N, C-alpha and C positions, 0 to 999 in steps of 0.2 A: 499649497502643497499639503499633503496629509500629515506627514511626520516631520515638521519643521519646528525647532531644530532637531536633528537626529539624536544628538546627545545633549546633555544639559549645558556643556561648555561650548556648544556649537558643532563640534565634531566634524567629520568629513561631509562634504556636500556631495550628494548622489545625483547623478544625471537621471532624467526620466526613464531611460532604459534600465539603469541599475535599480531604481525604485520599483519599477514594474517587475523586475526579476526577483527582488527580495520579497515583494508582496505575493507573487505567484508561488514562490517556494513556501511561504508561510501558509497560504491558503491550501496548497497541496498537502502539506503535513497535517493541517487541521482536518481536512477531508479524509486523509488516510487514517488518522486516529479514529475517527467515527466509523469509517467503512471497515476497519479491521474487526470491530465488534459486530457490525452488520453482517460481514462475511461469515463470521463464526456462527451467528444465529441462523443464517441461511443454510449453512452446512449441516448444522444440528437438526434443522427442521425438514431437510430434504428427504425424500424417499428414494434415495439413490443407493447404489451398491456401497458396501463397506469400504472397498478398495478406493473408490472415488472420494469418499469422505476422508480417508486417511491421507490421500495425496493432497487434497485441498487443505487439510489441517497442517500438513508438512509445509505447504507454501506459506501459510500464516506464521508457522514457527520460523521459517527461513527469514521472513520479513522482520520478525522480532529479533532474531539473531543478528541480522545485518544492522538493525537499529542500535543494538548493544555494541556492535563492533564500531560503528560510526561514533557513538558516544565515547567509547574508550579511546579511539584514535584522536578525537578532538578535545574533549573536556576531561574525561576520566583518567587518561594517562598522563596528564600534565603534571600531576603531583609527583609521579615517580620518574619523570624524565629529567636528566641533567640539563642545566640551562644552555650548555654548549652543544647539545645534541640536536642536529638538524634531521628532520625526517627525509627518507630517501624518496626517489621519484615515484616508486610504486605506491607508497603510502599516500603521497600527495594526490596521485591519480585516483586512488580509492576514495579519499576524502572529497574529491571534487565530483565524483560520479554518484556516490551513494545518496546524497541529498535529493537527487532527481530520480534515481532508480527505484528507491523504496516506495515513494508515492505512486510511481507508475505501476509497480507490481501490484500494490494493494488495489488501486483503482481498476487496473486491468483484470484482476481476479474478480472484482465485483461485477464488472460487465460480463465476464465469462460465466459467472454463476447465474446471473439473471437470464442470459441466453440459454444456458443448460436447463434451468428451471422451466423456462417456457417450452423447451423441446420435450421435457418430461411430461408436462401437462398435456401437450398435444398428443403424445404417444398414449398416455393414459386415457384420454378422451376417445381416441380411435379404438383402443382396446375395449373400452366400455361399450362403444357403439357396435363393434363386431360381436361382442358377447350378447348384447341385447338382440341383435339380428339373428344370432344362432338360437337364442331362446325362443324367438317368435317363429322361427322356421320349424322347430320341433313341436 
């Protein structure tokens, strides 16, 4: 097994499914961290409309905001929370969904940007060919 023992004192024993789940979440977050910067670079280098760039930048800002919210709900808010305070069901649901949703948003945006960039290149190529054909005709 890759991470045996899980903690120095032995800790909880994870099943293969749980180990795969933990590793996939870690890999997803690492990929999302890298792709967030890649997405930003793609957006800045694109020759798209300004409104498109603003919307895509807002998606990146949303992902960063959701990450900050997740941090606050799990680690950041622990210092200010009374020990007897139990989180309600909505907070628990958000904390359970966000670790999977944020990487999906970032990776999905990366795929969307690549497809959109390819479409722009094809449109620019067609436009250049049409312009070249018009110049030859005159």
